Residue frames relative to the residue before (quaternion, step in Angstrom):
aa qw qx qy qz dx dy dz
X 1.0000 0.0000 0.0000 0.0000 0.00 0.00 0.00
X 0.6483 0.5208 -0.3193 0.4545 3.59 1.00 -0.85
X 0.6084 0.5539 -0.3528 0.4456 3.60 1.04 -0.76
X 0.6527 0.5172 -0.3202 0.4516 3.59 0.95 -0.82
X 0.6455 0.5085 -0.3280 0.4660 3.59 1.04 -0.72
X 0.6349 0.5042 -0.3260 0.4863 3.57 1.01 -0.82
X 0.6281 0.5315 -0.3262 0.4654 3.56 1.01 -0.82
X 0.6590 0.5026 -0.3156 0.4621 3.59 0.89 -0.89
X 0.6291 0.5221 -0.3353 0.4683 3.58 1.03 -0.74
X 0.6793 0.4968 -0.3000 0.4492 3.58 0.93 -0.87
X 0.6980 0.4424 -0.2624 0.4983 3.59 1.14 -0.58
X 0.4914 -0.6588 0.4358 0.3669 3.57 1.24 -0.12
X 0.4170 0.7403 -0.4394 0.2917 3.59 1.25 0.35
X 0.7088 0.3491 -0.2478 0.5606 3.58 1.23 -0.28
X 0.2758 -0.7821 0.5383 0.1499 3.54 -1.02 0.77
X 0.7612 0.1414 -0.1519 0.6144 3.55 1.31 0.10
X 0.5925 -0.5928 0.4097 0.3600 3.54 -1.17 0.57
X 0.4899 -0.6298 0.5057 0.3280 3.59 -1.03 0.74
X 0.6594 -0.5625 0.3378 0.3671 3.56 -1.09 0.76
X 0.6650 0.5268 -0.3357 0.4094 3.63 0.91 -0.76
X 0.6488 0.5013 -0.3246 0.4715 3.60 1.23 -0.24
X 0.6576 0.4904 -0.2973 0.4886 3.60 1.28 -0.15
X 0.3607 -0.7392 0.5289 0.2090 3.56 -0.70 1.09
X 0.5474 -0.5953 0.4614 0.3648 3.60 -1.06 0.66
X 0.6620 -0.5443 0.3434 0.3842 3.57 -1.12 0.69
X 0.6846 0.4958 -0.3003 0.4419 3.62 0.93 -0.82
X 0.6816 0.4616 -0.2908 0.4877 3.64 1.25 -0.25
X 0.5525 0.6251 -0.3942 0.3855 3.59 1.23 -0.15
X 0.5235 -0.6425 0.4488 0.3343 3.59 -0.98 0.75
X 0.5252 -0.6520 0.4564 0.3014 3.54 -1.07 0.77
X 0.7148 0.4739 -0.2643 0.4411 3.57 1.03 -0.72
X 0.4758 0.6919 -0.4345 0.3256 3.60 1.18 0.35
X 0.4986 0.6461 -0.4390 0.3758 3.57 1.24 0.06
X 0.5261 -0.6343 0.4635 0.3257 3.57 -1.04 0.78
X 0.1960 -0.7561 0.6152 0.1068 3.53 -1.07 0.81
X 0.4988 -0.6889 0.4482 0.2752 3.55 -0.66 1.16
X 0.8476 0.1822 -0.1526 0.4745 3.54 -0.91 1.00
X 0.6204 0.5326 -0.3540 0.4540 3.61 1.23 -0.04
X 0.0249 -0.7940 0.6074 -0.0093 3.56 -0.91 0.94
X 0.5311 -0.6118 0.4766 0.3412 3.55 -1.17 0.57
X 0.6225 -0.5418 0.3939 0.4046 3.60 -1.17 0.42
X 0.2002 -0.7430 0.6292 0.1091 3.56 -1.10 0.82
X 0.0444 -0.8242 0.5630 -0.0405 3.55 -0.60 1.19
X 0.2708 -0.7663 0.5672 0.1333 3.55 -0.85 1.04
X 0.4309 -0.6920 0.5187 0.2578 3.56 -0.97 0.86
X 0.5819 0.5867 -0.3714 0.4233 3.59 1.26 -0.08
X 0.4444 0.6880 -0.4603 0.3425 3.59 1.29 -0.04
X 0.5833 -0.5352 0.4515 0.4117 3.60 -1.16 0.42
X 0.6803 -0.5535 0.2983 0.3767 3.58 -1.03 0.86
X 0.6929 0.4804 -0.2939 0.4502 3.62 0.74 -1.01
X 0.6638 0.4914 -0.2998 0.4775 3.58 0.99 -0.83
X 0.6232 0.5420 -0.3315 0.4560 3.59 1.02 -0.81
X 0.6608 0.5000 -0.3039 0.4701 3.59 0.88 -0.95
X 0.6485 0.5185 -0.3133 0.4609 3.58 0.95 -0.88
X 0.6908 0.4823 -0.2844 0.4575 3.59 0.82 -0.98
X 0.6382 0.5147 -0.3250 0.4713 3.61 1.01 -0.78
X 0.6521 0.5167 -0.3075 0.4617 3.57 0.92 -0.92
X 0.6642 0.5071 -0.2929 0.4646 3.56 0.92 -0.95
X 0.6711 0.4962 -0.3026 0.4603 3.60 0.87 -0.95
X 0.6711 0.5012 -0.3020 0.4552 3.58 0.94 -0.86
X 0.7171 0.4454 -0.2688 0.4637 3.59 0.89 -0.86
X 0.7447 0.4067 -0.2307 0.4761 3.60 0.99 -0.76
X 0.7981 0.2825 -0.1217 0.5180 3.57 1.05 -0.76
X 0.2943 -0.7536 0.5312 0.2515 3.57 0.90 -0.89
X 0.7624 0.1916 -0.1185 0.6066 3.56 1.32 0.07
X 0.0518 0.7815 -0.6212 0.0250 3.57 -1.21 0.50
X 0.3794 -0.6741 0.5796 0.2562 3.53 -1.35 0.28
X 0.2166 -0.7839 0.5735 0.0984 3.57 -0.69 1.14
X 0.0735 -0.7835 0.6163 0.0298 3.57 -0.97 0.90
X 0.8070 0.3061 -0.2188 0.4552 3.54 -1.36 0.20
X 0.2992 0.7868 -0.4796 0.2479 3.56 1.05 0.86
X 0.5129 -0.7168 0.3716 0.2915 3.58 1.26 0.01
X 0.5094 0.6017 -0.4581 0.4106 3.61 1.17 0.26
X 0.3476 -0.7672 0.4986 0.2047 3.55 -0.54 1.13
X 0.6098 -0.5739 0.4094 0.3623 3.55 -1.16 0.65
X 0.6235 0.5559 -0.3450 0.4281 3.60 1.10 -0.60
X 0.6092 0.5654 -0.3530 0.4296 3.59 1.21 -0.38
X 0.5509 0.6554 -0.3877 0.3416 3.60 1.09 -0.64
X 0.6715 0.4726 -0.3291 0.4663 3.67 0.79 -0.82
X 0.6269 0.5296 -0.3426 0.4573 3.61 1.07 -0.67
X 0.6311 0.5162 -0.3249 0.4792 3.58 1.07 -0.74
X 0.6415 0.5138 -0.3205 0.4710 3.59 1.00 -0.80
X 0.6352 0.5221 -0.3235 0.4682 3.59 1.00 -0.80
X 0.6382 0.5194 -0.3254 0.4659 3.59 0.96 -0.85
X 0.6444 0.5161 -0.3152 0.4680 3.59 1.00 -0.79
X 0.6548 0.5020 -0.3104 0.4722 3.57 0.95 -0.83
X 0.6406 0.5154 -0.3269 0.4660 3.58 0.99 -0.80
X 0.6165 0.5392 -0.3402 0.4620 3.58 1.04 -0.77
X 0.7149 0.4514 -0.2653 0.4633 3.60 0.79 -0.99
X 0.6252 0.5325 -0.3435 0.4556 3.60 1.19 -0.36
X 0.5317 0.6212 -0.4103 0.4038 3.60 1.25 -0.23
X 0.5770 -0.5508 0.4531 0.3980 3.59 -1.20 0.43
X 0.6546 -0.5500 0.3411 0.3908 3.63 -1.06 0.67
X 0.6599 0.5126 -0.3311 0.4383 3.63 0.92 -0.79
X 0.6334 0.5133 -0.3300 0.4758 3.60 1.10 -0.64
X 0.6308 0.5250 -0.3297 0.4667 3.59 1.02 -0.81
X 0.6412 0.5245 -0.3297 0.4529 3.59 0.95 -0.85
X 0.6301 0.5318 -0.3396 0.4525 3.62 0.97 -0.79
X 0.6898 0.4890 -0.2792 0.4550 3.57 0.93 -0.91
X 0.6588 0.5251 -0.3079 0.4421 3.57 1.11 -0.62
X 0.6320 0.5570 -0.3358 0.4213 3.59 1.19 -0.38
C-alpha cells in the first residue's frame, strides 16, 4: 500500500502527503522553522578539487545539507528520469523487489 502512495506522489496523483508520512508535531525538530535571511550552503562542482572537498566537508559538518550546482545533468534529462521512475512503478511488485536488491 505504501508503494502505491509513493507511486502516486511520483506521478503527481496526490496533492498532499498521506498522514503516515507526516511526523506528529511533538516529534518534529524545533530547528525546522525557516529563519529569515538564512540560506543553506551552495556548492559548485566546478570548484577546484581541494576547495570543493573543503566546502563539502564544511557544509556537511556545519549544516548537514547543501545545494549542489553545476553537476552537469541537462534539463532535458529530467523528463527521461521521470519516465524511468514511472516505468519502475508500473512493474509488478515482484519485479520491483528484484530490481531493488
